[in-house]
Structure formats: C-alpha cells, structure tokens
KEPADREN-626643 format. One record per residue (C-alpha): x, y, z; chain. Coordinates in pm, 1 decimal, m for minus. Each point is the difference from the previous one (the first is absolute). Example, Ala and Ser with C-alpha at 12.3 -4.5 7.8 and 13.67 -1.06 7.14 Angstrom:
<lumtis>
xx = 1230.0 | yy = m450.0 | zz = 780.0 | chain = A
xx = 137.0 | yy = 344.0 | zz = m66.0 | chain = A
</lumtis>
This chain:
<lumtis>
xx = m1822.3 | yy = 2603.7 | zz = m1864.5 | chain = A
xx = m14.3 | yy = m366.6 | zz = 97.4 | chain = A
xx = 271.5 | yy = m199.7 | zz = 176.2 | chain = A
xx = 23.3 | yy = m373.0 | zz = m75.9 | chain = A
xx = 227.1 | yy = m156.0 | zz = 260.1 | chain = A
xx = 122.5 | yy = m358.1 | zz = m51.4 | chain = A
xx = 86.6 | yy = m117.0 | zz = 353.1 | chain = A
xx = 123.2 | yy = m354.8 | zz = m60.3 | chain = A
xx = 13.0 | yy = m242.9 | zz = 149.6 | chain = A
xx = 362.5 | yy = m113.2 | zz = m3.6 | chain = A
xx = 78.0 | yy = m308.2 | zz = m210.6 | chain = A
xx = m286.9 | yy = 52.3 | zz = m242.8 | chain = A
xx = 195.2 | yy = 119.9 | zz = m303.6 | chain = A
xx = 47.3 | yy = 355.9 | zz = 126.1 | chain = A
xx = 353.9 | yy = 35.4 | zz = m139.6 | chain = A
xx = m104.1 | yy = m113.7 | zz = m347.5 | chain = A
xx = m299.3 | yy = 235.2 | zz = 9.8 | chain = A
xx = 208.0 | yy = 297.4 | zz = 109.8 | chain = A
xx = 251.6 | yy = m64.8 | zz = m278.1 | chain = A
xx = m282.3 | yy = m18.0 | zz = m251.7 | chain = A
xx = m159.1 | yy = 323.2 | zz = 119.8 | chain = A
xx = 331.8 | yy = 183.4 | zz = m10.5 | chain = A
xx = 89.8 | yy = m130.7 | zz = m346.2 | chain = A
xx = m342.6 | yy = 105.8 | zz = m134.2 | chain = A
xx = m49.6 | yy = 327.2 | zz = 188.9 | chain = A
xx = m17.8 | yy = 210.2 | zz = m319.0 | chain = A
xx = m257.0 | yy = m226.9 | zz = m164.1 | chain = A
xx = m200.0 | yy = m19.2 | zz = 323.6 | chain = A
xx = m27.2 | yy = 378.3 | zz = m7.4 | chain = A
xx = m192.2 | yy = m23.1 | zz = m327.9 | chain = A
xx = m259.5 | yy = m206.1 | zz = 189.2 | chain = A
xx = m22.8 | yy = 258.9 | zz = 277.5 | chain = A
xx = 244.1 | yy = m149.1 | zz = 256.0 | chain = A
xx = 306.3 | yy = 169.6 | zz = 144.2 | chain = A
xx = 239.7 | yy = m253.0 | zz = 156.8 | chain = A
xx = 135.2 | yy = 165.5 | zz = 313.7 | chain = A
xx = 369.5 | yy = m77.3 | zz = 21.7 | chain = A
xx = 313.2 | yy = 198.3 | zz = m82.3 | chain = A
xx = 230.3 | yy = m128.3 | zz = m277.1 | chain = A
xx = 194.7 | yy = m318.4 | zz = 79.8 | chain = A
xx = m181.4 | yy = m51.4 | zz = 332.1 | chain = A
xx = m246.3 | yy = m282.4 | zz = m64.8 | chain = A
xx = m93.0 | yy = m37.2 | zz = 365.7 | chain = A
xx = 17.6 | yy = 363.5 | zz = 104.8 | chain = A
xx = m345.7 | yy = m12.2 | zz = 154.2 | chain = A
xx = 119.1 | yy = m274.6 | zz = 235.3 | chain = A
xx = 230.4 | yy = 266.4 | zz = 137.1 | chain = A
xx = m308.1 | yy = 215.1 | zz = 59.8 | chain = A
xx = m184.9 | yy = m287.6 | zz = 167.7 | chain = A
xx = 301.7 | yy = m50.8 | zz = 224.3 | chain = A
xx = 5.7 | yy = 370.7 | zz = 79.2 | chain = A
xx = m367.5 | yy = m12.3 | zz = 100.8 | chain = A
xx = 75.8 | yy = m300.6 | zz = 218.5 | chain = A
xx = 288.1 | yy = 186.2 | zz = 164.1 | chain = A
xx = m201.4 | yy = 316.7 | zz = 64.9 | chain = A
xx = 177.2 | yy = 215.1 | zz = m263.1 | chain = A
xx = m321.1 | yy = 169.8 | zz = m107.4 | chain = A
xx = 174.0 | yy = 288.0 | zz = m177.9 | chain = A
xx = 159.8 | yy = m246.6 | zz = m244.5 | chain = A
xx = m339.1 | yy = m154.4 | zz = m78.2 | chain = A
xx = m175.5 | yy = 332.7 | zz = m41.3 | chain = A
xx = 271.5 | yy = 140.7 | zz = m225.1 | chain = A
xx = 5.0 | yy = m309.0 | zz = m219.4 | chain = A
xx = m371.0 | yy = m4.7 | zz = m75.7 | chain = A
xx = m13.3 | yy = 377.0 | zz = m49.5 | chain = A
xx = 277.0 | yy = m28.6 | zz = m258.5 | chain = A
xx = m166.3 | yy = m294.4 | zz = m174.3 | chain = A
xx = m328.7 | yy = 191.0 | zz = m17.4 | chain = A
xx = 175.9 | yy = 294.2 | zz = m162.9 | chain = A
xx = 170.6 | yy = m226.0 | zz = m255.5 | chain = A
xx = m323.7 | yy = m185.9 | zz = m72.9 | chain = A
xx = m190.9 | yy = 324.6 | zz = m56.9 | chain = A
xx = 270.1 | yy = 119.3 | zz = m238.6 | chain = A
xx = m34.4 | yy = m328.0 | zz = m189.7 | chain = A
xx = m373.9 | yy = 53.9 | zz = m36.7 | chain = A
xx = m98.7 | yy = m338.1 | zz = 146.3 | chain = A
xx = m285.9 | yy = m90.2 | zz = 233.4 | chain = A
xx = 166.0 | yy = m264.6 | zz = 219.7 | chain = A
xx = 323.1 | yy = m27.5 | zz = 197.8 | chain = A
xx = 115.6 | yy = m361.4 | zz = 15.5 | chain = A
xx = 238.4 | yy = m107.5 | zz = 277.2 | chain = A
xx = 124.1 | yy = m343.1 | zz = 103.9 | chain = A
xx = 148.4 | yy = m86.4 | zz = 339.7 | chain = A
xx = m51.5 | yy = m335.7 | zz = 168.3 | chain = A
xx = 137.0 | yy = 145.5 | zz = 324.4 | chain = A
xx = m333.9 | yy = 174.4 | zz = 53.4 | chain = A
xx = m154.8 | yy = m335.7 | zz = 92.2 | chain = A
xx = 27.5 | yy = m108.7 | zz = 366.4 | chain = A
xx = 232.9 | yy = 286.5 | zz = 87.2 | chain = A
xx = m4.3 | yy = m80.0 | zz = 369.9 | chain = A
xx = 111.0 | yy = m357.4 | zz = m65.7 | chain = A
xx = 281.7 | yy = 114.6 | zz = m228.5 | chain = A
xx = 121.0 | yy = 241.2 | zz = 265.9 | chain = A
xx = m6.1 | yy = m266.0 | zz = 272.8 | chain = A
xx = 168.4 | yy = m253.1 | zz = m226.9 | chain = A
xx = 316.3 | yy = 210.1 | zz = m8.5 | chain = A
xx = 29.3 | yy = m57.7 | zz = 374.7 | chain = A
xx = m121.7 | yy = m362.0 | zz = m21.5 | chain = A
xx = m297.4 | yy = 92.3 | zz = 216.1 | chain = A
xx = m370.7 | yy = m78.0 | zz = m21.9 | chain = A
xx = m216.7 | yy = 305.5 | zz = m70.4 | chain = A
xx = m281.8 | yy = m51.3 | zz = 250.7 | chain = A
xx = m230.2 | yy = 272.8 | zz = m137.0 | chain = A
xx = 98.0 | yy = m19.0 | zz = m365.2 | chain = A
xx = m333.0 | yy = 105.8 | zz = m151.8 | chain = A
xx = m50.2 | yy = 284.4 | zz = 246.4 | chain = A
xx = 345.6 | yy = 133.5 | zz = m80.5 | chain = A
xx = m64.5 | yy = m32.0 | zz = m372.2 | chain = A
xx = m331.9 | yy = 180.4 | zz = 26.2 | chain = A
xx = 171.1 | yy = 292.6 | zz = 174.0 | chain = A
xx = 266.9 | yy = 10.3 | zz = m273.9 | chain = A
xx = m263.1 | yy = m16.2 | zz = m274.8 | chain = A
xx = m185.7 | yy = 289.0 | zz = 164.9 | chain = A
xx = 325.9 | yy = 193.8 | zz = 5.0 | chain = A
xx = 53.2 | yy = m77.1 | zz = m370.2 | chain = A
xx = m351.4 | yy = 123.5 | zz = m74.2 | chain = A
xx = 69.5 | yy = 327.1 | zz = 180.6 | chain = A
xx = 325.9 | yy = 53.3 | zz = m190.7 | chain = A
xx = m140.5 | yy = m40.2 | zz = m350.8 | chain = A
xx = m55.0 | yy = 326.1 | zz = m190.4 | chain = A
xx = m356.5 | yy = 129.9 | zz = 6.4 | chain = A
xx = m15.7 | yy = m24.1 | zz = m379.4 | chain = A
xx = 20.6 | yy = m379.3 | zz = 21.7 | chain = A
xx = m369.9 | yy = m63.8 | zz = 35.0 | chain = A
xx = m1.1 | yy = m380.4 | zz = m20.2 | chain = A
xx = 250.6 | yy = m256.6 | zz = 128.7 | chain = A
xx = m39.0 | yy = m366.9 | zz = m88.6 | chain = A
xx = 221.3 | yy = m277.9 | zz = 135.1 | chain = A
xx = 71.2 | yy = m314.5 | zz = m200.4 | chain = A
xx = 125.2 | yy = m317.1 | zz = 167.2 | chain = A
xx = 83.1 | yy = m350.2 | zz = m125.3 | chain = A
xx = m17.9 | yy = m288.1 | zz = 246.6 | chain = A
xx = 128.0 | yy = m356.2 | zz = m7.7 | chain = A
xx = m102.0 | yy = m282.7 | zz = 230.8 | chain = A
xx = 132.0 | yy = 81.9 | zz = 350.7 | chain = A
xx = 220.9 | yy = m307.8 | zz = 42.4 | chain = A
xx = 177.5 | yy = 56.2 | zz = m330.0 | chain = A
xx = 26.6 | yy = 372.8 | zz = 64.9 | chain = A
xx = 169.0 | yy = m62.3 | zz = 335.6 | chain = A
xx = 242.2 | yy = m255.6 | zz = m145.2 | chain = A
xx = 91.3 | yy = 216.9 | zz = m297.5 | chain = A
xx = 44.5 | yy = 309.9 | zz = 214.1 | chain = A
xx = 226.1 | yy = m194.2 | zz = 235.5 | chain = A
xx = 224.0 | yy = m96.0 | zz = m290.3 | chain = A
xx = m1.0 | yy = 361.8 | zz = m116.5 | chain = A
xx = 118.9 | yy = 130.8 | zz = 335.1 | chain = A
xx = 271.9 | yy = m260.5 | zz = 27.1 | chain = A
xx = 119.8 | yy = 77.8 | zz = m353.1 | chain = A
xx = m15.3 | yy = 378.2 | zz = 32.0 | chain = A
xx = m234.1 | yy = 218.4 | zz = 202.3 | chain = A
xx = 128.8 | yy = 30.3 | zz = 354.9 | chain = A
xx = 246.7 | yy = m292.2 | zz = m19.3 | chain = A
xx = m214.8 | yy = m218.0 | zz = 223.5 | chain = A
xx = 200.6 | yy = m281.8 | zz = 159.1 | chain = A
xx = m276.2 | yy = m175.1 | zz = 195.7 | chain = A
xx = m190.0 | yy = m315.7 | zz = m91.0 | chain = A
xx = m344.1 | yy = m2.7 | zz = m159.5 | chain = A
xx = m148.2 | yy = m98.0 | zz = 337.1 | chain = A
xx = 144.5 | yy = 323.1 | zz = 140.6 | chain = A
xx = m120.8 | yy = 201.8 | zz = m298.2 | chain = A
xx = m361.7 | yy = m122.8 | zz = m9.9 | chain = A
xx = m124.3 | yy = 169.3 | zz = 321.8 | chain = A
xx = 150.3 | yy = 328.8 | zz = m121.9 | chain = A
xx = m176.2 | yy = m9.0 | zz = m337.0 | chain = A
xx = m329.8 | yy = m147.5 | zz = 126.8 | chain = A
xx = m164.2 | yy = 340.9 | zz = 71.9 | chain = A
xx = 40.0 | yy = 81.2 | zz = m372.2 | chain = A
xx = m196.7 | yy = m310.1 | zz = m98.8 | chain = A
xx = m332.6 | yy = 145.6 | zz = 116.8 | chain = A
xx = m69.3 | yy = 126.1 | zz = m348.8 | chain = A
xx = m355.4 | yy = 126.0 | zz = 24.8 | chain = A
xx = 66.9 | yy = 185.5 | zz = 324.1 | chain = A
xx = 295.5 | yy = 182.6 | zz = m153.4 | chain = A
xx = m197.6 | yy = 99.1 | zz = m309.1 | chain = A
xx = m283.3 | yy = 124.6 | zz = 219.9 | chain = A
xx = 245.2 | yy = 246.8 | zz = 154.9 | chain = A
xx = 53.8 | yy = 146.7 | zz = m348.6 | chain = A
xx = m372.3 | yy = 9.0 | zz = m81.1 | chain = A
xx = m82.5 | yy = 156.1 | zz = 337.3 | chain = A
xx = 228.1 | yy = 293.1 | zz = m79.1 | chain = A
xx = m50.3 | yy = 44.6 | zz = m374.4 | chain = A
xx = m353.9 | yy = m131.7 | zz = m43.8 | chain = A
xx = m184.5 | yy = m327.3 | zz = m59.2 | chain = A
xx = 59.6 | yy = m2.7 | zz = m375.1 | chain = A
xx = 366.1 | yy = 100.2 | zz = 23.5 | chain = A
xx = 154.4 | yy = m349.6 | zz = 0.8 | chain = A
xx = 65.5 | yy = m229.6 | zz = m295.4 | chain = A
xx = 101.1 | yy = m356.2 | zz = 91.3 | chain = A
xx = 141.0 | yy = m263.0 | zz = m236.4 | chain = A
xx = 125.5 | yy = m355.4 | zz = 54.2 | chain = A
xx = 357.8 | yy = m81.5 | zz = m93.8 | chain = A
xx = m25.2 | yy = m374.5 | zz = m69.9 | chain = A
xx = m225.5 | yy = 15.4 | zz = m309.2 | chain = A
xx = 220.8 | yy = 261.9 | zz = m170.3 | chain = A
xx = 349.1 | yy = m57.5 | zz = 143.2 | chain = A
xx = 140.1 | yy = m83.6 | zz = m342.7 | chain = A
xx = m101.1 | yy = 345.4 | zz = m125.4 | chain = A
xx = m95.7 | yy = 245.1 | zz = 273.3 | chain = A
xx = 86.1 | yy = 286.8 | zz = m235.1 | chain = A
xx = m276.7 | yy = m83.1 | zz = m248.4 | chain = A
xx = m248.4 | yy = m48.1 | zz = 283.4 | chain = A
xx = 89.0 | yy = 339.4 | zz = 145.9 | chain = A
xx = m25.1 | yy = 175.1 | zz = m337.6 | chain = A
xx = m336.0 | yy = m154.1 | zz = m84.5 | chain = A
xx = m179.8 | yy = m27.1 | zz = 334.1 | chain = A
xx = 149.6 | yy = 287.5 | zz = 198.1 | chain = A
xx = 88.6 | yy = 261.2 | zz = m261.7 | chain = A
xx = m289.8 | yy = m98.6 | zz = m224.6 | chain = A
xx = 211.6 | yy = m10.6 | zz = m315.7 | chain = A
xx = m131.9 | yy = m278.8 | zz = m220.5 | chain = A
xx = 284.9 | yy = m29.5 | zz = m249.1 | chain = A
xx = 338.6 | yy = m46.1 | zz = 167.3 | chain = A
xx = 180.0 | yy = m99.2 | zz = m320.6 | chain = A
xx = 139.4 | yy = 351.4 | zz = m51.3 | chain = A
xx = 190.2 | yy = m10.1 | zz = 326.9 | chain = A
xx = 357.4 | yy = m116.1 | zz = 37.9 | chain = A
xx = 59.1 | yy = m302.9 | zz = 221.8 | chain = A
xx = 375.0 | yy = 62.2 | zz = 11.0 | chain = A
xx = 202.1 | yy = 64.0 | zz = 311.6 | chain = A
xx = m87.5 | yy = m307.7 | zz = 205.6 | chain = A
xx = 240.8 | yy = m66.5 | zz = 285.9 | chain = A
xx = m81.2 | yy = m338.9 | zz = 147.6 | chain = A
xx = m49.7 | yy = m25.4 | zz = 372.8 | chain = A
xx = m9.0 | yy = m376.7 | zz = 1.4 | chain = A
xx = 40.3 | yy = m222.7 | zz = 299.0 | chain = A
xx = 329.1 | yy = m179.2 | zz = 56.3 | chain = A
xx = 61.9 | yy = m359.1 | zz = 100.6 | chain = A
xx = m71.7 | yy = m95.4 | zz = 360.8 | chain = A
xx = 363.7 | yy = m91.6 | zz = 64.8 | chain = A
xx = 123.9 | yy = 335.8 | zz = m125.1 | chain = A
xx = m273.7 | yy = 180.8 | zz = 192.4 | chain = A
xx = 101.8 | yy = m182.5 | zz = 317.2 | chain = A
xx = 364.2 | yy = 88.3 | zz = m67.8 | chain = A
xx = m100.7 | yy = 365.2 | zz = m44.3 | chain = A
xx = m203.3 | yy = m6.3 | zz = 322.0 | chain = A
xx = 306.3 | yy = m109.9 | zz = 193.2 | chain = A
xx = 214.2 | yy = 262.5 | zz = m175.4 | chain = A
xx = m245.9 | yy = 272.8 | zz = 102.1 | chain = A
xx = 98.4 | yy = m37.4 | zz = 364.0 | chain = A
xx = 332.6 | yy = 171.8 | zz = m74.5 | chain = A
xx = m82.6 | yy = 198.3 | zz = m317.2 | chain = A
xx = 32.5 | yy = 379.2 | zz = 3.6 | chain = A
xx = m339.7 | yy = 168.8 | zz = m48.9 | chain = A
xx = 145.1 | yy = 268.6 | zz = m229.9 | chain = A
xx = 134.1 | yy = m270.4 | zz = m235.0 | chain = A
xx = m339.0 | yy = m155.0 | zz = m74.8 | chain = A
xx = 10.7 | yy = 89.4 | zz = m370.3 | chain = A
xx = 335.3 | yy = m173.2 | zz = m35.2 | chain = A
xx = m126.2 | yy = m309.4 | zz = 180.5 | chain = A
xx = m308.9 | yy = m14.8 | zz = m223.2 | chain = A
xx = 216.4 | yy = 11.3 | zz = m311.9 | chain = A
xx = 227.6 | yy = m274.7 | zz = 132.3 | chain = A
xx = m302.9 | yy = m215.3 | zz = 81.2 | chain = A
xx = m138.8 | yy = 41.4 | zz = m352.6 | chain = A
xx = 331.4 | yy = m95.6 | zz = m157.1 | chain = A
xx = 34.0 | yy = m291.6 | zz = 240.6 | chain = A
xx = m335.9 | yy = m141.6 | zz = m107.0 | chain = A
xx = 80.6 | yy = 54.2 | zz = m368.0 | chain = A
xx = 331.3 | yy = m182.2 | zz = 29.1 | chain = A
xx = m124.4 | yy = m293.4 | zz = 203.8 | chain = A
xx = m349.4 | yy = m36.4 | zz = m147.3 | chain = A
xx = m105.7 | yy = m170.2 | zz = 320.1 | chain = A
xx = m374.0 | yy = 70.2 | zz = m9.5 | chain = A
xx = m46.9 | yy = m210.9 | zz = m312.8 | chain = A
xx = 155.1 | yy = m298.5 | zz = 176.7 | chain = A
xx = m193.3 | yy = 1.8 | zz = 325.3 | chain = A
xx = m351.2 | yy = m140.7 | zz = 66.0 | chain = A
xx = m287.5 | yy = 249.0 | zz = m8.9 | chain = A
xx = m88.8 | yy = m68.8 | zz = 363.8 | chain = A
xx = 333.4 | yy = 148.7 | zz = 109.6 | chain = A
xx = m169.2 | yy = 338.0 | zz = m44.7 | chain = A
xx = m267.2 | yy = m90.0 | zz = 256.5 | chain = A
xx = 72.4 | yy = 147.8 | zz = 341.3 | chain = A
xx = m325.6 | yy = m136.3 | zz = 143.2 | chain = A
xx = m99.7 | yy = m362.2 | zz = 40.1 | chain = A
xx = m340.6 | yy = m91.9 | zz = m148.0 | chain = A
xx = m159.6 | yy = 4.4 | zz = 345.7 | chain = A
xx = 158.9 | yy = 336.5 | zz = 86.2 | chain = A
xx = m115.7 | yy = 142.0 | zz = m332.6 | chain = A
xx = m353.6 | yy = m121.9 | zz = 53.5 | chain = A
xx = m5.4 | yy = 150.6 | zz = 351.7 | chain = A
xx = 121.1 | yy = 338.2 | zz = m127.7 | chain = A
xx = m262.4 | yy = 4.3 | zz = m273.4 | chain = A
xx = m276.1 | yy = m89.9 | zz = 248.5 | chain = A
xx = 109.0 | yy = 293.0 | zz = 216.4 | chain = A
xx = m26.2 | yy = 245.0 | zz = m288.3 | chain = A
xx = m299.0 | yy = m153.2 | zz = m178.5 | chain = A
xx = m245.6 | yy = 258.0 | zz = 144.9 | chain = A
xx = 218.9 | yy = 283.6 | zz = m128.1 | chain = A
xx = 33.5 | yy = m158.3 | zz = m344.2 | chain = A
xx = m375.3 | yy = m50.8 | zz = m25.0 | chain = A
xx = m69.7 | yy = 354.7 | zz = 117.8 | chain = A
xx = 240.0 | yy = 139.4 | zz = m260.1 | chain = A
xx = m166.9 | yy = m208.7 | zz = m267.6 | chain = A
xx = m346.1 | yy = 120.3 | zz = 98.2 | chain = A
xx = 94.0 | yy = 365.0 | zz = 45.4 | chain = A
xx = 184.5 | yy = 39.8 | zz = m328.9 | chain = A
xx = m176.3 | yy = m263.2 | zz = m213.0 | chain = A
xx = 313.5 | yy = m198.1 | zz = m81.0 | chain = A
xx = 36.9 | yy = m374.9 | zz = m70.9 | chain = A
xx = 87.2 | yy = m235.9 | zz = 286.9 | chain = A
xx = 364.5 | yy = m54.3 | zz = 88.4 | chain = A
xx = 143.5 | yy = m330.3 | zz = m131.7 | chain = A
xx = m106.0 | yy = m299.2 | zz = 205.2 | chain = A
xx = 250.1 | yy = m207.6 | zz = 195.6 | chain = A
xx = m36.0 | yy = m380.0 | zz = 6.9 | chain = A
xx = 178.2 | yy = m108.0 | zz = 317.2 | chain = A
xx = m28.2 | yy = m373.0 | zz = m72.6 | chain = A
xx = 150.9 | yy = 33.7 | zz = m345.6 | chain = A
xx = 275.8 | yy = 221.3 | zz = 138.2 | chain = A
xx = 90.7 | yy = m255.9 | zz = 264.0 | chain = A
xx = 58.7 | yy = m265.8 | zz = m263.1 | chain = A
xx = 266.9 | yy = 202.7 | zz = m182.6 | chain = A
xx = 150.9 | yy = 215.6 | zz = 275.4 | chain = A
xx = 339.6 | yy = m63.1 | zz = 158.9 | chain = A
xx = 161.0 | yy = 225.1 | zz = 257.3 | chain = A
xx = 305.5 | yy = 194.9 | zz = m116.8 | chain = A
xx = 298.9 | yy = m191.8 | zz = 144.2 | chain = A
xx = 208.2 | yy = 309.5 | zz = 69.2 | chain = A
xx = 328.6 | yy = 125.5 | zz = m141.1 | chain = A
xx = 262.1 | yy = m272.6 | zz = 30.6 | chain = A
xx = 360.4 | yy = 83.7 | zz = 84.3 | chain = A
xx = 118.9 | yy = m127.6 | zz = m338.6 | chain = A
xx = m258.2 | yy = 210.7 | zz = m184.6 | chain = A
xx = 83.0 | yy = 305.6 | zz = 204.9 | chain = A
xx = 369.4 | yy = m31.7 | zz = m84.7 | chain = A
xx = m83.5 | yy = m31.5 | zz = m369.4 | chain = A
xx = m212.6 | yy = 316.8 | zz = 6.5 | chain = A
xx = 263.9 | yy = 181.1 | zz = 207.7 | chain = A
xx = 266.3 | yy = m63.4 | zz = m265.3 | chain = A
xx = m217.3 | yy = 157.2 | zz = m269.4 | chain = A
xx = m98.8 | yy = 286.2 | zz = 231.6 | chain = A
xx = 361.2 | yy = 83.2 | zz = 91.3 | chain = A
xx = 106.1 | yy = 8.1 | zz = m364.4 | chain = A
xx = m283.0 | yy = 237.9 | zz = m96.8 | chain = A
xx = 47.2 | yy = 206.4 | zz = 316.8 | chain = A
xx = 363.6 | yy = 58.3 | zz = m95.4 | chain = A
xx = m69.8 | yy = 151.2 | zz = m343.1 | chain = A
xx = 154.0 | yy = 339.8 | zz = m56.4 | chain = A
xx = m331.7 | yy = 183.6 | zz = m41.2 | chain = A
xx = m127.4 | yy = m130.3 | zz = 333.5 | chain = A
xx = 326.4 | yy = 82.2 | zz = 175.3 | chain = A
xx = m14.7 | yy = 357.6 | zz = m130.2 | chain = A
xx = m365.1 | yy = 40.6 | zz = 99.1 | chain = A
xx = 65.5 | yy = m127.7 | zz = 352.2 | chain = A
xx = 299.8 | yy = 228.5 | zz = 34.2 | chain = A
xx = m203.6 | yy = 303.1 | zz = m109.6 | chain = A
xx = m282.6 | yy = m79.8 | zz = 241.4 | chain = A
xx = 229.4 | yy = m62.3 | zz = 293.5 | chain = A
xx = 202.7 | yy = 315.0 | zz = m67.0 | chain = A
xx = m320.4 | yy = 200.6 | zz = m18.8 | chain = A
xx = m117.7 | yy = m151.9 | zz = 329.0 | chain = A
xx = 327.3 | yy = 97.9 | zz = 162.9 | chain = A
xx = m18.9 | yy = 350.6 | zz = m144.0 | chain = A
xx = m352.6 | yy = 49.7 | zz = 127.5 | chain = A
xx = 122.5 | yy = m44.3 | zz = 354.6 | chain = A
xx = 239.2 | yy = 289.5 | zz = m56.8 | chain = A
xx = m231.1 | yy = 224.5 | zz = m204.4 | chain = A
xx = m292.7 | yy = 82.3 | zz = 231.3 | chain = A
xx = m163.3 | yy = 225.7 | zz = m257.3 | chain = A
xx = m31.6 | yy = m278.8 | zz = m257.3 | chain = A
xx = m361.6 | yy = m111.9 | zz = m4.8 | chain = A
xx = 25.6 | yy = m301.8 | zz = m227.6 | chain = A
xx = 252.9 | yy = m230.9 | zz = m155.9 | chain = A
xx = m23.4 | yy = 188.1 | zz = m327.5 | chain = A
xx = 61.0 | yy = 330.7 | zz = 179.6 | chain = A
xx = 331.6 | yy = m134.9 | zz = 121.0 | chain = A
xx = 94.0 | yy = m149.2 | zz = m334.8 | chain = A
xx = m90.5 | yy = 321.4 | zz = m178.8 | chain = A
xx = 234.8 | yy = 193.5 | zz = 225.0 | chain = A
xx = 281.1 | yy = m235.0 | zz = m101.0 | chain = A
xx = m88.3 | yy = m11.9 | zz = m370.1 | chain = A
xx = m108.8 | yy = m365.3 | zz = 0.9 | chain = A
xx = m378.3 | yy = 29.2 | zz = m13.6 | chain = A
xx = m56.4 | yy = m74.7 | zz = m368.4 | chain = A
xx = 272.7 | yy = m264.1 | zz = m19.4 | chain = A
xx = m160.9 | yy = m202.0 | zz = 278.2 | chain = A
xx = m344.1 | yy = 39.7 | zz = m151.7 | chain = A
xx = 123.2 | yy = m145.0 | zz = m329.7 | chain = A
xx = 178.8 | yy = m283.8 | zz = 175.5 | chain = A
xx = m300.3 | yy = m91.7 | zz = 215.7 | chain = A
xx = m226.6 | yy = 13.4 | zz = m305.7 | chain = A
xx = 227.5 | yy = m244.0 | zz = m182.2 | chain = A
xx = m7.5 | yy = m229.4 | zz = 299.9 | chain = A
xx = m381.3 | yy = 12.9 | zz = 15.5 | chain = A
xx = m18.3 | yy = m93.0 | zz = m367.9 | chain = A
xx = 241.5 | yy = m288.2 | zz = 48.5 | chain = A
xx = 264.8 | yy = 145.8 | zz = m231.6 | chain = A
xx = 287.4 | yy = m21.8 | zz = 243.6 | chain = A
</lumtis>
C-alpha cells in the first residue's frame, strides 16, 4: 500500500482541494485512491497532524491503521490524505505562543521520523506533496489568515514575520521529508502558475489522472482575503476575543465583508504588508532556498519581483481611521447581536463553565453530550460556518 500525503502549504488552495477530494472520494476509488477522512470531516487529517505535533502518537498510529484497513477493504492501491499542518510543524506550534522556533527544521525532522515509525508496516511507500508560493506573498497571506481565524493573532505583520520566517526555508524543510522517506519521496509544485485551478493541477500532475472532466467541482467554500480596513479591525478585536469562539468570529467577519464590500473599493496595494524595499530584501534572503528548491525538484522559477516598478505604484496603508472604525463597528455589533450568534455564544460559555465543574469531561462535546446539547450545538455551529445564520 502507498500513502500519498499532501502537506500544504497553507494558503495554496488547500481548502478547495480538500473539498474536491471529499466530494469525489467514491470516484477517486475507481482510480485506485482512498481519501482518508471520516464523513463530514474535510480536514480530519489536520487533527492528526496536530496530534503528532503535540506528541499524541497513539492518535496518529490508530488513525493510519484504521485508514489502511478501510483502504484494503476498498481494494485500492493508494491512501490519499491532505493536511497542510504537516508542513513546518515546529513553526505552527511556536506560533500559538507567538514565539520564534529556533530549531524549526530539526524539530520537524524528529516529528517526521516519529510519523514514519507510526505508519503501519503494510504502507510500503510514503510520498509527500507540497505546493509553494513566493515567500513574501506566502508570509503576507498567512498573516491575514491568522488574523482572520487561526490563532486569533492580534500582532502587527512586523511582529508576525520573524515568527513565520523559519517556515520560508522551503528546500531545507522538504529535505527533512526526503531524508526520512527517501530521495524520490517528495513532489513539489508551484502555486502561482495554477492558483486559479489547483484542483486540476493536482488531479493531472499528482494523481496522474488525465481526464478530470468526470469529477465534480462542487462544494467550494471560498477562503478569500478581506479588505485591509476590516482585517485591521479584526486584528484589534482579537486582543479581547475568546479563543473558543473563533468559529463565531470567522462567520461574523465573512458576513461583515459581504455586507460592506470593502475590498472592491480599496487600492490593491492596501494588501501589501511589505514596502518594495522590504519585499526585495526578504526575497534576496530566501533566493538561495528558492533556487535550491527549483534545482532539486525541477520546477519553474518563482515569479520575479521588479522593485522599481513596484515603487512607482506602491503607497503605504494609511491605517484604520477613527471614522472608518466606527462604521465597521456598527455593522459588527448588528451582526454580533443576531439570535444565532447569541445562542452559540451562550452554549459555548455554559459548556466552559460546566467543564470547570465536571472534571471527568475530556472535551467540550463530552460536556454537551452529558447535558443533551451536543447535536444541537453541532448543527448551529455548522450553520454559522456556512453563513446561514
């Protein structure tokens, strides 16, 4: 049995790809691929990556043993799993504490070795697949992601960049995977040439399926960026937001952007967190890694950056004005006060209170199950995630 593990990176169409793979899991089986995820859990393997990162080896071992059994019953040759949290695990772990992971690659290599030891013996080959985008754009996009959702980051981009920098040494990180699983175990693709349709690129160039027309493209949940003003508003809100209410805050943010339509009105350069000179300096720092990745995996060059041209059109983001903040706050408060959000917050806060008084409850759902509210909250949170509230 072969394991094909898509490890990211973040912000390279991973959500769209995971939705596609889940929606087409039955058809993929006819081509010899078993998509490893339980029903209704598109990003289940991210949970496994997080468990590996946290040292919960029994969870990882059990998961892959179960997936192997299911794949063998299906009569396929390849287990396919997708989890962007497998890339730069040490950096992701340090990011939660807003710390710099000094020995990021060394920590990752140890975790990858642990993963290798936990895979069932019947999995004879493990290949990792990773999409990369130019480091400056990856860092900027990931910053926006963590402000919007993720760990509710409330720092500036200047505070974020040193934390994410160890993840930008692309070739070094991929070498950690090849050192453990073998020289030919890594498949590397560039995001920029295919960002409009990463799904088709994955089907054709990774899975080796020439005709993708039979597959369904349905089920796309956009993970688009929001306007800079709204992102800055959200960053300030994160300083006092409750971590267990992240899903609610994400839904409010999406509705806020839909109502205000701010991104269409702002200049493109508002999305630039780096000045042209800062961008050029960052790219010079990582140029050796980009060239090494290109040479090692025979991929095209990353898109070039013309610093002189950028200087002619770039303007620094002026910041969130008091008037603009008040305008966004009015919309936010109205959405925040909707009945569905009030009920969801009440359920989460009651469960948090109950957990303090129910020592045997291991998770939020354990508590809610004991009080008969587990499925009701699940339905409510699902509606919120889909923007139906």
